[in-house]
N, C-alpha and C positions, 0 to 999 in steps of 0.2 A: 281574495279574502272571503271569509264567511263570518256570520254572526247571528246572534239571537237576542231577543228581548223577552223577558220572563216577568210575569207578575209575581212578586215575592209575597210571602205570607203576610207581612205587615202592610201590603198594598202598593208599595212603591214598585217602579219598573227597574229591573236589574238588566244590565247589558253584559254580554259575553261575546267578544269578537276577536279575530286575529287572522293570521295568514296560514295557520295550520290546516291540515286536511279537515273538511267538514265533519267527518265521523268522529275524529278525536275531539274537536271543539264541542260538538253537540253532546258528547258524553259528559261534559262538565256542567251541563245545564241542570239546575235543581228541578225536582218535580214541581209542576204547576198546572193549574186548570186553564191558564191563558198564556200563550206564548206565540211568538212569530220568529221565523228563521229565514235566512237569506244566504245563498251562495252566489257570489258576484262574478259575472263575466265582464272583464274590463272593457268598457267602451269609452269612458271619459276618465282621465286621471290614471295614475300608475298603480301597479300592484303593491300597495303599501297598507299598513295597519289603518292609517287615517282615512283611507278610501273604502274600507270594509263597512258594510251595512250591519245593523241599523245605526242611524244617526240620532243623537239626543237633542231635543228641542232646547232653545235658549233658557227656558225656565227650569230645565232639568227634570221635568215631570213626564215627558212623552218620548216615544221612540218612533222612528219613521224608516221605512224601507220602500224601495221603488225598483221595478223591473222594466227597463225600456230605455229609450234615448229621447232626449228633448232637444229641440232646435230653437234658436233665437232667444236665448236666455241671458246673454252677456249684459245687456243694458239693465235688465231686471236685477241681476246679481249686484251690479254697482249701486242701484237704488236701495236695495235691501241692506247692503253694507253701510251706506250713508245713513240709514235709519237706525243703525246700531246692531244689526244681526251679526253674529260671530260665526264665520264659516270655518269648519275644521277639516274640510276635505277639498279635493280638486274635482269633485264629481258634479254632474248636472243634477243628480237626484237631490242634493242638499238644497238647491235653489227652490225646488218644489216645496220642501218642508218649511223653509223660512217664509215663503209666500203664504203657506197654510197657517203659519203663526199669525199673520196679519189678518186673514179672513176667516179662519176656522176651517176644519176639515169639510164641513158641509158646503162651504162656498169656494172650495179650492178649484174644482173643475171649471166653474164659471170664471174665476179670476185668471186661470191659465189661458182660457179662450180670449178673455178681454185683453190680456197682455200680448196676444198673438203668438203664444207658444204652442208648438205642435209636437206630436209624437210622444206623449207622456206615458202611455201604456198603463200598467197596473201599479197601485201603491197601497200600502197598509200603514196605518197610524194607530199606535196604541197609547192610551193614557191610563192612569190608574182606574178611572171610572168606566171607560168604554174603548172598544176597538172599532175603527172605521176602515173601510176598504173601497177602492174604486177599481172597476174592471173595464178594459178596452175590448173585452171579448175573449181573452186568453187566461182568465182567472176561473178556476173551478172550485166549487163548493163540494166537499167530500165529507164522508163520515169515517172516523178511524175506529179501531177495534174497541175503544171504550165508549162508543156512541157519541163522541163529540164531533160537532161540525167544525171543519177545518177549511180555510181558504188556501188554495195551492196554485201558484202560478208556475207552471211547468208544462211539459207536454203530458198528455193523459196516460202515457205508458206507465207512470207510477201507479195509477189506479188499476191498470190492466194486470200488473204484477201481483195484485191482491193486497198491496199495502194499505190502500184505502178502499172504501166501498161506496156504492151509489154516487158516482161522479155526476155533477150537475153543472154544465157549462153556463156561466153567467153572461148574458148578452152585453154587447157594447153599451157603455153608459150606465151600467149597474153601480149603484152606491149602496153599500151595506153599513149598518151600525149594529 
């Protein structure tokens, strides 16, 4: 599946996701100064709408997407469910988001380490006020044709094709706001 989160004119975050080819899905996204998009490679959970990113936070205000695989999260997921978090997918990514709701985006990496969870890779969290991103070293900050800075986790060949300009690899442990 694939999906996108877009900051709408009135400030709220709109979500568009599904199982359609990314190109068709992304054509439905309204113009926006802030958006994030994700094309999912199935690693945890089946290829279903509910497992497509981004995921919406429990309060409905934020959107979260993650690229990577995490290990050792089953006990944490059970604790988060016991605290009232509502899981809508079968993915490991949603566990990261719900932990982030407990500690905030700024404390998420430390909380994952404290929980003994490894392998979390890159994630992006968008709220109406701010966008947060964490890189394990495979997140690139690039500039698009409109001069906007864009976070991209992919291989750098997208940049080499001229779609983006001035790729800057963000080192492991980089946290952006």
